[in-house]
BADRENPA-27924 format. One record per atom (N, C-alpha, C): residue number from 1; x, y, z; atom name. Coordinates in steps of 0.05 Angstrom, whole numbers. Layout:
! residues N
<mifi num="NUM" px="X" py="Y" pz="Z" atome="CA"/>
...
//
This chain:
! residues 81
<mifi num="1" px="-470" py="-126" pz="67" atome="N"/>
<mifi num="1" px="-464" py="-125" pz="39" atome="CA"/>
<mifi num="1" px="-462" py="-153" pz="28" atome="C"/>
<mifi num="2" px="-469" py="-156" pz="3" atome="N"/>
<mifi num="2" px="-469" py="-183" pz="-10" atome="CA"/>
<mifi num="2" px="-441" py="-189" pz="-20" atome="C"/>
<mifi num="3" px="-432" py="-213" pz="-14" atome="N"/>
<mifi num="3" px="-405" py="-222" pz="-23" atome="CA"/>
<mifi num="3" px="-406" py="-228" pz="-53" atome="C"/>
<mifi num="4" px="-385" py="-218" pz="-67" atome="N"/>
<mifi num="4" px="-382" py="-223" pz="-96" atome="CA"/>
<mifi num="4" px="-371" py="-251" pz="-99" atome="C"/>
<mifi num="5" px="-386" py="-269" pz="-111" atome="N"/>
<mifi num="5" px="-377" py="-297" pz="-112" atome="CA"/>
<mifi num="5" px="-353" py="-301" pz="-131" atome="C"/>
<mifi num="6" px="-349" py="-283" pz="-150" atome="N"/>
<mifi num="6" px="-327" py="-287" pz="-169" atome="CA"/>
<mifi num="6" px="-300" py="-279" pz="-156" atome="C"/>
<mifi num="7" px="-300" py="-258" pz="-141" atome="N"/>
<mifi num="7" px="-274" py="-249" pz="-129" atome="CA"/>
<mifi num="7" px="-272" py="-255" pz="-100" atome="C"/>
<mifi num="8" px="-294" py="-265" pz="-88" atome="N"/>
<mifi num="8" px="-295" py="-272" pz="-59" atome="CA"/>
<mifi num="8" px="-288" py="-248" pz="-42" atome="C"/>
<mifi num="9" px="-298" py="-224" pz="-50" atome="N"/>
<mifi num="9" px="-295" py="-200" pz="-35" atome="CA"/>
<mifi num="9" px="-322" py="-188" pz="-29" atome="C"/>
<mifi num="10" px="-322" py="-168" pz="-13" atome="N"/>
<mifi num="10" px="-347" py="-154" pz="-7" atome="CA"/>
<mifi num="10" px="-353" py="-132" pz="-26" atome="C"/>
<mifi num="11" px="-337" py="-129" pz="-47" atome="N"/>
<mifi num="11" px="-340" py="-107" pz="-66" atome="CA"/>
<mifi num="11" px="-348" py="-118" pz="-93" atome="C"/>
<mifi num="12" px="-364" py="-102" pz="-107" atome="N"/>
<mifi num="12" px="-372" py="-110" pz="-134" atome="CA"/>
<mifi num="12" px="-348" py="-114" pz="-153" atome="C"/>
<mifi num="13" px="-351" py="-131" pz="-172" atome="N"/>
<mifi num="13" px="-330" py="-136" pz="-192" atome="CA"/>
<mifi num="13" px="-323" py="-109" pz="-205" atome="C"/>
<mifi num="14" px="-297" py="-104" pz="-209" atome="N"/>
<mifi num="14" px="-288" py="-80" pz="-224" atome="CA"/>
<mifi num="14" px="-283" py="-56" pz="-206" atome="C"/>
<mifi num="15" px="-288" py="-58" pz="-180" atome="N"/>
<mifi num="15" px="-282" py="-36" pz="-162" atome="CA"/>
<mifi num="15" px="-252" py="-35" pz="-156" atome="C"/>
<mifi num="16" px="-239" py="-13" pz="-161" atome="N"/>
<mifi num="16" px="-210" py="-10" pz="-157" atome="CA"/>
<mifi num="16" px="-206" py="7" pz="-131" atome="C"/>
<mifi num="17" px="-201" py="-7" pz="-109" atome="N"/>
<mifi num="17" px="-198" py="7" pz="-84" atome="CA"/>
<mifi num="17" px="-172" py="24" pz="-82" atome="C"/>
<mifi num="18" px="-153" py="19" pz="-99" atome="N"/>
<mifi num="18" px="-128" py="34" pz="-98" atome="CA"/>
<mifi num="18" px="-133" py="64" pz="-102" atome="C"/>
<mifi num="19" px="-155" py="72" pz="-115" atome="N"/>
<mifi num="19" px="-160" py="100" pz="-120" atome="CA"/>
<mifi num="19" px="-165" py="115" pz="-94" atome="C"/>
<mifi num="20" px="-170" py="102" pz="-72" atome="N"/>
<mifi num="20" px="-172" py="115" pz="-47" atome="CA"/>
<mifi num="20" px="-145" py="124" pz="-37" atome="C"/>
<mifi num="21" px="-124" py="109" pz="-45" atome="N"/>
<mifi num="21" px="-97" py="114" pz="-35" atome="CA"/>
<mifi num="21" px="-80" py="130" pz="-54" atome="C"/>
<mifi num="22" px="-83" py="125" pz="-80" atome="N"/>
<mifi num="22" px="-66" py="138" pz="-100" atome="CA"/>
<mifi num="22" px="-78" py="137" pz="-128" atome="C"/>
<mifi num="23" px="-67" py="154" pz="-146" atome="N"/>
<mifi num="23" px="-74" py="153" pz="-174" atome="CA"/>
<mifi num="23" px="-49" py="149" pz="-190" atome="C"/>
<mifi num="24" px="-51" py="138" pz="-213" atome="N"/>
<mifi num="24" px="-28" py="134" pz="-230" atome="CA"/>
<mifi num="24" px="-36" py="142" pz="-258" atome="C"/>
<mifi num="25" px="-19" py="158" pz="-271" atome="N"/>
<mifi num="25" px="-23" py="164" pz="-299" atome="CA"/>
<mifi num="25" px="4" py="168" pz="-313" atome="C"/>
<mifi num="26" px="4" py="168" pz="-339" atome="N"/>
<mifi num="26" px="29" py="169" pz="-354" atome="CA"/>
<mifi num="26" px="44" py="195" pz="-351" atome="C"/>
<mifi num="27" px="30" py="218" pz="-347" atome="N"/>
<mifi num="27" px="44" py="243" pz="-346" atome="CA"/>
<mifi num="27" px="55" py="250" pz="-319" atome="C"/>
<mifi num="28" px="40" py="243" pz="-298" atome="N"/>
<mifi num="28" px="48" py="251" pz="-271" atome="CA"/>
<mifi num="28" px="59" py="228" pz="-254" atome="C"/>
<mifi num="29" px="55" py="204" pz="-264" atome="N"/>
<mifi num="29" px="63" py="180" pz="-248" atome="CA"/>
<mifi num="29" px="44" py="175" pz="-225" atome="C"/>
<mifi num="30" px="55" py="164" pz="-204" atome="N"/>
<mifi num="30" px="39" py="157" pz="-180" atome="CA"/>
<mifi num="30" px="36" py="182" pz="-162" atome="C"/>
<mifi num="31" px="12" py="188" pz="-154" atome="N"/>
<mifi num="31" px="7" py="210" pz="-136" atome="CA"/>
<mifi num="31" px="-11" py="200" pz="-114" atome="C"/>
<mifi num="32" px="-3" py="204" pz="-89" atome="N"/>
<mifi num="32" px="-19" py="195" pz="-66" atome="CA"/>
<mifi num="32" px="-41" py="215" pz="-60" atome="C"/>
<mifi num="33" px="-64" py="204" pz="-53" atome="N"/>
<mifi num="33" px="-86" py="221" pz="-44" atome="CA"/>
<mifi num="33" px="-79" py="230" pz="-15" atome="C"/>
<mifi num="34" px="-94" py="249" pz="-4" atome="N"/>
<mifi num="34" px="-89" py="256" pz="24" atome="CA"/>
<mifi num="34" px="-92" py="232" pz="43" atome="C"/>
<mifi num="35" px="-111" py="215" pz="37" atome="N"/>
<mifi num="35" px="-114" py="191" pz="53" atome="CA"/>
<mifi num="35" px="-91" py="172" pz="50" atome="C"/>
<mifi num="36" px="-81" py="169" pz="25" atome="N"/>
<mifi num="36" px="-58" py="152" pz="20" atome="CA"/>
<mifi num="36" px="-33" py="163" pz="34" atome="C"/>
<mifi num="37" px="-29" py="189" pz="34" atome="N"/>
<mifi num="37" px="-6" py="201" pz="48" atome="CA"/>
<mifi num="37" px="-8" py="195" pz="78" atome="C"/>
<mifi num="38" px="-32" py="197" pz="89" atome="N"/>
<mifi num="38" px="-35" py="193" pz="118" atome="CA"/>
<mifi num="38" px="-31" py="164" pz="126" atome="C"/>
<mifi num="39" px="-37" py="146" pz="108" atome="N"/>
<mifi num="39" px="-34" py="117" pz="114" atome="CA"/>
<mifi num="39" px="-6" py="107" pz="107" atome="C"/>
<mifi num="40" px="3" py="112" pz="82" atome="N"/>
<mifi num="40" px="28" py="101" pz="73" atome="CA"/>
<mifi num="40" px="52" py="117" pz="83" atome="C"/>
<mifi num="41" px="49" py="143" pz="87" atome="N"/>
<mifi num="41" px="72" py="160" pz="96" atome="CA"/>
<mifi num="41" px="85" py="149" pz="121" atome="C"/>
<mifi num="42" px="70" py="144" pz="143" atome="N"/>
<mifi num="42" px="82" py="133" pz="167" atome="CA"/>
<mifi num="42" px="93" py="105" pz="164" atome="C"/>
<mifi num="43" px="79" py="89" pz="148" atome="N"/>
<mifi num="43" px="89" py="61" pz="143" atome="CA"/>
<mifi num="43" px="116" py="62" pz="129" atome="C"/>
<mifi num="44" px="118" py="78" pz="108" atome="N"/>
<mifi num="44" px="143" py="80" pz="93" atome="CA"/>
<mifi num="44" px="165" py="93" pz="110" atome="C"/>
<mifi num="45" px="159" py="113" pz="125" atome="N"/>
<mifi num="45" px="180" py="125" pz="141" atome="CA"/>
<mifi num="45" px="191" py="106" pz="162" atome="C"/>
<mifi num="46" px="176" py="86" pz="169" atome="N"/>
<mifi num="46" px="185" py="65" pz="188" atome="CA"/>
<mifi num="46" px="207" py="48" pz="176" atome="C"/>
<mifi num="47" px="210" py="48" pz="149" atome="N"/>
<mifi num="47" px="232" py="34" pz="136" atome="CA"/>
<mifi num="47" px="250" py="53" pz="121" atome="C"/>
<mifi num="48" px="250" py="78" pz="130" atome="N"/>
<mifi num="48" px="267" py="99" pz="120" atome="CA"/>
<mifi num="48" px="263" py="106" pz="90" atome="C"/>
<mifi num="49" px="237" py="105" pz="82" atome="N"/>
<mifi num="49" px="230" py="113" pz="55" atome="CA"/>
<mifi num="49" px="214" py="139" pz="57" atome="C"/>
<mifi num="50" px="222" py="159" pz="41" atome="N"/>
<mifi num="50" px="207" py="184" pz="39" atome="CA"/>
<mifi num="50" px="185" py="180" pz="18" atome="C"/>
<mifi num="51" px="160" py="181" pz="26" atome="N"/>
<mifi num="51" px="138" py="176" pz="8" atome="CA"/>
<mifi num="51" px="139" py="196" pz="-16" atome="C"/>
<mifi num="52" px="151" py="219" pz="-12" atome="N"/>
<mifi num="52" px="153" py="238" pz="-34" atome="CA"/>
<mifi num="52" px="171" py="229" pz="-57" atome="C"/>
<mifi num="53" px="188" py="209" pz="-51" atome="N"/>
<mifi num="53" px="206" py="199" pz="-72" atome="CA"/>
<mifi num="53" px="194" py="176" pz="-88" atome="C"/>
<mifi num="54" px="170" py="167" pz="-81" atome="N"/>
<mifi num="54" px="158" py="145" pz="-95" atome="CA"/>
<mifi num="54" px="142" py="156" pz="-119" atome="C"/>
<mifi num="55" px="150" py="148" pz="-143" atome="N"/>
<mifi num="55" px="138" py="160" pz="-167" atome="CA"/>
<mifi num="55" px="124" py="139" pz="-185" atome="C"/>
<mifi num="56" px="129" py="113" pz="-180" atome="N"/>
<mifi num="56" px="117" py="93" pz="-197" atome="CA"/>
<mifi num="56" px="103" py="72" pz="-180" atome="C"/>
<mifi num="57" px="85" py="57" pz="-192" atome="N"/>
<mifi num="57" px="71" py="36" pz="-178" atome="CA"/>
<mifi num="57" px="91" py="14" pz="-170" atome="C"/>
<mifi num="58" px="112" py="9" pz="-185" atome="N"/>
<mifi num="58" px="132" py="-11" pz="-178" atome="CA"/>
<mifi num="58" px="147" py="-2" pz="-153" atome="C"/>
<mifi num="59" px="153" py="24" pz="-151" atome="N"/>
<mifi num="59" px="166" py="34" pz="-127" atome="CA"/>
<mifi num="59" px="148" py="32" pz="-103" atome="C"/>
<mifi num="60" px="122" py="37" pz="-107" atome="N"/>
<mifi num="60" px="102" py="34" pz="-85" atome="CA"/>
<mifi num="60" px="101" py="5" pz="-76" atome="C"/>
<mifi num="61" px="100" py="-13" pz="-95" atome="N"/>
<mifi num="61" px="99" py="-42" pz="-87" atome="CA"/>
<mifi num="61" px="124" py="-51" pz="-73" atome="C"/>
<mifi num="62" px="147" py="-41" pz="-81" atome="N"/>
<mifi num="62" px="172" py="-48" pz="-68" atome="CA"/>
<mifi num="62" px="172" py="-37" pz="-39" atome="C"/>
<mifi num="63" px="162" py="-13" pz="-36" atome="N"/>
<mifi num="63" px="161" py="-1" pz="-9" atome="CA"/>
<mifi num="63" px="142" py="-17" pz="9" atome="C"/>
<mifi num="64" px="119" py="-25" pz="-2" atome="N"/>
<mifi num="64" px="100" py="-41" pz="14" atome="CA"/>
<mifi num="64" px="113" py="-68" pz="21" atome="C"/>
<mifi num="65" px="129" py="-79" pz="3" atome="N"/>
<mifi num="65" px="142" py="-105" pz="9" atome="CA"/>
<mifi num="65" px="163" py="-101" pz="31" atome="C"/>
<mifi num="66" px="177" py="-79" pz="32" atome="N"/>
<mifi num="66" px="196" py="-74" pz="53" atome="CA"/>
<mifi num="66" px="182" py="-71" pz="80" atome="C"/>
<mifi num="67" px="160" py="-56" pz="80" atome="N"/>
<mifi num="67" px="144" py="-53" pz="105" atome="CA"/>
<mifi num="67" px="135" py="-81" pz="115" atome="C"/>
<mifi num="68" px="125" py="-97" pz="96" atome="N"/>
<mifi num="68" px="115" py="-123" pz="104" atome="CA"/>
<mifi num="68" px="138" py="-141" pz="115" atome="C"/>
<mifi num="69" px="160" py="-140" pz="101" atome="N"/>
<mifi num="69" px="183" py="-156" pz="110" atome="CA"/>
<mifi num="69" px="192" py="-147" pz="138" atome="C"/>
<mifi num="70" px="193" py="-121" pz="143" atome="N"/>
<mifi num="70" px="201" py="-112" pz="170" atome="CA"/>
<mifi num="70" px="181" py="-120" pz="191" atome="C"/>
<mifi num="71" px="155" py="-118" pz="185" atome="N"/>
<mifi num="71" px="135" py="-126" pz="204" atome="CA"/>
<mifi num="71" px="136" py="-156" pz="210" atome="C"/>
<mifi num="72" px="141" py="-172" pz="190" atome="N"/>
<mifi num="72" px="144" py="-201" pz="194" atome="CA"/>
<mifi num="72" px="168" py="-208" pz="211" atome="C"/>
<mifi num="73" px="190" py="-194" pz="206" atome="N"/>
<mifi num="73" px="214" py="-198" pz="222" atome="CA"/>
<mifi num="73" px="209" py="-190" pz="251" atome="C"/>
<mifi num="74" px="195" py="-168" pz="256" atome="N"/>
<mifi num="74" px="189" py="-159" pz="283" atome="CA"/>
<mifi num="74" px="171" py="-179" pz="297" atome="C"/>
<mifi num="75" px="151" py="-189" pz="283" atome="N"/>
<mifi num="75" px="133" py="-209" pz="295" atome="CA"/>
<mifi num="75" px="148" py="-235" pz="302" atome="C"/>
<mifi num="76" px="166" py="-243" pz="284" atome="N"/>
<mifi num="76" px="182" py="-267" pz="289" atome="CA"/>
<mifi num="76" px="200" py="-263" pz="314" atome="C"/>
<mifi num="77" px="212" py="-240" pz="316" atome="N"/>
<mifi num="77" px="230" py="-234" pz="339" atome="CA"/>
<mifi num="77" px="214" py="-234" pz="365" atome="C"/>
<mifi num="78" px="189" py="-224" pz="364" atome="N"/>
<mifi num="78" px="172" py="-224" pz="388" atome="CA"/>
<mifi num="78" px="165" py="-253" pz="397" atome="C"/>
<mifi num="79" px="161" py="-270" pz="377" atome="N"/>
<mifi num="79" px="154" py="-298" pz="383" atome="CA"/>
<mifi num="79" px="177" py="-312" pz="397" atome="C"/>
<mifi num="80" px="202" py="-305" pz="389" atome="N"/>
<mifi num="80" px="225" py="-318" pz="401" atome="CA"/>
<mifi num="80" px="231" py="-310" pz="429" atome="C"/>
<mifi num="81" px="219" py="-288" pz="438" atome="N"/>
<mifi num="81" px="225" py="-279" pz="465" atome="CA"/>
<mifi num="81" px="210" py="-294" pz="486" atome="C"/>
//
């Protein structure tokens, strides 16, 4: 695939990959696709978050941040051993 020089990605400009994981609209809020549920569900449960309770993109981002923080802490702890 040809690299997009403007965004330095392998995807054409304007492609929104989040639609593989979830959709967001004003009336229903954030809804995970089946693929999104299978990917994010286990990640979020690892930090005691029920994916069914996430209704907004801000809540999704906060959950991702918690997963990332936990993974970084775990990696740091492994390095110290």
